[in-house]
C-alpha positions as CSV (number, residue, x, y, z in Angstrom):
1,M,0.0,0.0,0.0
2,K,1.2,3.5,-0.9
3,K,2.3,5.8,1.9
4,N,-0.2,8.5,2.6
5,N,2.0,11.7,2.7
6,L,-1.0,13.9,3.5
7,K,-1.9,12.0,6.6
8,K,1.7,12.2,7.9
9,A,1.9,16.0,7.1
10,L,-1.4,16.6,9.0
11,H,-0.2,14.5,11.9
12,D,3.0,16.6,12.0
13,N,0.8,19.8,12.1
14,K,2.1,21.0,8.7
15,I,0.1,23.3,6.4
16,V,-0.9,21.5,3.2
17,F,-2.2,22.7,-0.1
18,G,-4.2,21.0,-2.9
19,P,-6.6,21.7,-5.6
20,F,-10.1,20.4,-6.6
21,L,-9.7,18.9,-10.1
22,K,-12.6,18.7,-12.6
23,I,-10.3,18.1,-15.6
24,T,-9.8,14.5,-16.5
25,D,-6.3,14.7,-17.9
26,P,-3.8,12.9,-15.7
27,A,-1.1,15.4,-16.9
28,V,-2.9,18.1,-14.9
29,V,-2.4,15.9,-11.7
30,E,1.3,15.6,-12.6
31,I,1.6,19.3,-13.0
32,M,0.1,19.8,-9.5
33,G,2.7,17.5,-8.1
34,F,5.6,19.2,-9.8
35,A,4.1,22.6,-8.6
36,G,4.5,21.3,-5.0
37,F,0.9,20.6,-4.0
38,D,0.4,17.9,-1.3
39,F,-2.8,16.4,-2.5
40,A,-5.4,16.6,-5.3
41,I,-9.1,16.2,-4.8
42,I,-10.6,14.5,-7.9
43,D,-14.1,15.9,-8.0
44,E,-16.7,13.4,-9.2
45,E,-19.6,15.3,-7.7
46,H,-19.3,18.4,-9.9
47,G,-16.9,17.2,-12.6
48,P,-17.3,14.9,-15.6
49,I,-14.9,12.4,-14.1
50,S,-15.6,8.6,-14.5
51,M,-14.0,6.0,-12.3
52,E,-11.7,5.0,-15.2
53,S,-10.5,8.6,-15.5
54,A,-10.2,8.8,-11.7
55,Q,-8.0,5.7,-11.6
56,N,-5.6,7.2,-14.2
57,M,-5.5,10.4,-12.2
58,I,-4.7,8.4,-9.1
59,R,-1.8,6.7,-10.9
60,A,-0.5,10.2,-11.9
61,A,-0.8,11.4,-8.3
62,E,1.2,8.5,-7.0
63,S,3.9,9.1,-9.7
64,V,4.5,12.6,-8.3
65,N,4.0,11.7,-4.6
66,I,0.8,13.6,-3.9
67,T,-2.1,12.1,-2.1
68,P,-5.2,11.3,-4.3
69,I,-8.5,12.1,-2.7
70,I,-11.8,11.4,-4.5
71,R,-14.9,13.5,-3.8
72,V,-17.6,10.9,-4.7
73,G,-20.8,11.9,-6.4
74,D,-23.0,10.9,-3.5
75,N,-23.1,9.4,-0.1
76,N,-23.4,6.0,-1.7
77,E,-21.6,2.8,-0.4
78,A,-20.9,1.5,-3.9
79,L,-19.3,4.7,-5.1
80,I,-17.3,5.0,-1.9
81,L,-16.0,1.4,-2.0
82,R,-15.2,1.7,-5.7
83,A,-13.2,4.9,-5.0
84,L,-11.2,3.0,-2.4
85,D,-10.8,0.0,-4.7
86,I,-9.1,2.1,-7.4
87,G,-6.6,3.6,-5.0
88,A,-8.0,6.8,-3.4
89,Q,-6.2,7.5,-0.2
90,G,-8.9,9.8,1.0
91,I,-12.6,10.1,0.4
92,E,-14.7,13.3,0.5
93,I,-18.4,12.6,0.9
94,P,-20.8,15.4,-0.1
95,Q,-24.2,16.2,1.4
96,V,-23.5,14.8,4.9
97,N,-26.1,17.0,6.6
98,S,-27.2,14.8,9.5
99,R,-26.1,12.2,12.0
100,S,-27.6,9.5,9.9
101,D,-25.8,10.7,6.8
102,A,-22.5,10.6,8.8
103,V,-23.2,7.1,10.1
104,R,-24.0,5.9,6.6
105,A,-20.8,7.4,5.3
106,V,-18.7,5.7,8.0
107,K,-20.3,2.4,7.5
108,S,-19.6,2.7,3.8
109,V,-15.8,2.8,4.2
110,K,-15.7,-0.4,6.2
111,Y,-15.5,-3.7,4.2
112,S,-17.8,-6.4,5.6
């Protein structure tokens, strides 16, 4: 498993920077890494990003040592698990507006 550099930086109380990406080109992710960003959020909620494109973007992030995070399209277990399966090191879940939404999100990241 790839080391999560963002998690370590946050644990060490470092300031981190990263963009939301809605462009599906993995080269954009590589540019973010070369520019010194710590992470990239691949936005499937508001962008035209498929899981296949996201997987290629994750590979690009790993090649430049930035942490790939996926913002899934919905608080949906299948979407969340698929994002983890393709290598996301973090998941951002939109529309968590209640305790029950939060409980559903947490349950979704645990494999049964």
